[in-house]
C-alpha positions in Angstrom: 78.5 107.7 85.0 74.7 107.3 85.1 72.7 105.2 87.8 70.9 101.8 86.4 67.3 101.9 87.1 65.5 99.0 89.1 64.3 96.3 86.8 60.3 95.7 86.5 61.2 92.1 87.2 63.7 92.3 89.7 61.0 92.3 92.8 59.3 89.0 91.3 62.4 87.2 91.1 64.8 88.7 94.0 67.8 89.2 91.9 68.9 92.3 90.6 70.2 93.1 87.0 74.3 93.4 87.4 76.6 92.8 85.6 77.7 89.6 84.3 80.4 88.7 87.1 77.9 89.5 89.8 74.5 88.1 91.2 72.3 90.6 93.6 69.5 90.6 95.8 67.8 92.5 98.3 69.4 92.0 101.6 68.3 93.4 105.4 67.9 97.3 105.0 69.7 97.2 101.3 71.3 95.4 98.6 74.2 92.9 98.2 76.1 91.6 95.4 78.4 88.4 95.4 80.8 87.5 92.5 79.8 84.8 90.3 83.4 83.5 89.8 86.3 83.1 92.5 89.1 85.6 93.1 92.7 84.6 93.4 94.6 84.7 96.4 96.7 87.3 95.3 93.5 89.4 94.4 92.0 88.8 97.8 95.2 89.9 99.2 95.5 93.2 97.3 91.9 94.3 98.1 89.3 92.5 95.9 85.9 91.5 97.6 83.6 88.7 97.1 80.7 90.5 98.0 79.7 94.1 98.4 76.5 95.8 100.2 75.0 99.2 99.6 72.0 101.0 100.5 70.2 101.4 96.9 70.6 99.5 93.5 72.9 102.4 92.0 75.5 102.3 94.8 75.5 98.5 94.3 76.1 98.6 90.6 78.8 101.2 91.1 80.7 99.0 93.8 80.3 96.2 91.6 81.8 98.2 88.7 84.5 99.3 90.9 85.2 95.8 92.3 85.1 94.4 88.5 87.6 96.9 87.3 90.1 96.3 90.5 90.1 92.7 90.0 91.1 93.0 86.3 94.2 95.2 87.2 95.0 93.2 90.2 95.1 90.0 87.8 97.3 91.8 85.5 99.6 92.8 88.1 99.5 89.4 89.4 100.4 88.0 85.5 103.3 90.9 85.4 104.7 89.3 88.8 105.0 86.0 87.6 107.2 86.9 84.5 110.6 85.8 85.1 
């Protein structure tokens, strides 16, 4: 999967171009991103994070992508668990 390049306007706004589920910004010595929407307790108990930190934007994008995929699969497991 190719790394995303840094947007020309992210330095002006302080925001990074990430997936729609995440808001990113420069942080002390790197980058951080937070989820826009919340997670269920089941997702949190099974490893989903509300915030990730990285040294560069490419790493941050990959972490956000991995966390998004994980939360989707955990939500699927949660819905399966609720079946009678």
